[in-house]
C-alpha positions as CSV (number, residue, x, y, z in Angstrom):
1,M,2.2,18.4,1.9
2,K,0.1,19.3,-1.2
3,P,-3.4,20.8,-0.6
4,V,-6.3,18.4,-1.4
5,S,-8.1,19.2,-4.6
6,L,-11.9,19.9,-4.4
7,S,-12.5,17.4,-7.2
8,A,-10.8,14.6,-5.3
9,V,-12.8,15.2,-2.2
10,A,-16.1,15.6,-4.1
11,G,-15.4,12.3,-6.0
12,V,-14.8,10.4,-2.8
13,L,-17.9,11.9,-1.2
14,L,-20.1,11.2,-4.2
15,T,-18.7,7.7,-4.5
16,T,-19.5,7.0,-0.8
17,A,-23.0,8.5,-1.2
18,A,-23.7,6.4,-4.3
19,I,-22.5,3.2,-2.5
20,A,-24.5,4.0,0.6
21,A,-27.7,4.8,-1.4
22,D,-27.5,1.7,-3.6
23,G,-31.0,0.4,-3.3
24,A,-31.6,2.1,0.0
25,G,-32.9,5.4,-1.2
26,P,-34.1,7.4,-4.2
27,A,-32.1,7.0,-7.4
28,F,-30.0,9.9,-8.8
29,A,-31.4,11.9,-11.6
30,P,-29.6,11.3,-14.9
31,E,-27.9,14.7,-14.8
32,Q,-26.7,14.1,-11.2
33,A,-25.4,10.7,-12.2
34,R,-23.5,12.2,-15.1
35,A,-22.0,14.9,-12.8
36,A,-21.0,12.4,-10.2
37,N,-19.4,10.1,-12.8
38,A,-17.5,13.1,-14.2
39,L,-16.2,14.0,-10.7
40,I,-15.3,10.4,-10.0
41,D,-13.4,10.0,-13.3
42,R,-11.5,13.3,-12.6
43,A,-10.6,12.2,-9.1
44,L,-9.4,8.8,-10.3
45,K,-6.9,10.5,-12.7
46,D,-5.4,12.5,-9.8
47,D,-3.2,11.0,-7.1
48,V,-3.7,13.8,-4.5
49,A,-5.9,11.7,-2.2
50,W,-3.4,8.9,-2.2
51,T,-0.6,11.3,-1.5
52,F,-2.6,12.8,1.4
53,V,-3.3,9.5,3.0
54,E,0.4,8.4,2.5
55,G,1.5,11.6,4.2
56,L,-0.8,11.0,7.1
57,T,0.5,7.5,7.6
58,T,4.2,8.0,7.0
59,E,4.9,11.6,8.2
60,I,2.4,11.9,11.0
61,G,1.9,8.3,12.1
62,P,-0.7,6.7,14.3
63,R,-2.6,8.5,17.1
64,L,-1.6,8.0,20.7
65,A,-3.5,5.3,22.5
66,G,-6.5,6.7,24.3
67,S,-6.6,9.9,22.3
């Protein structure tokens, strides 16, 4: 399995934070929004996250019941 790139993880985290904060908290500063969008764009061009999830579901499989 390939290692997960930091940009992919950061993009997912920033996207999740942006969705959760939509209207519920303070807005991002313009430079923070630009940085977040750059990370999101970079993560969307890379298929590492998809490959990681695919490996978890096809190679490892589901967790045992009750675990």
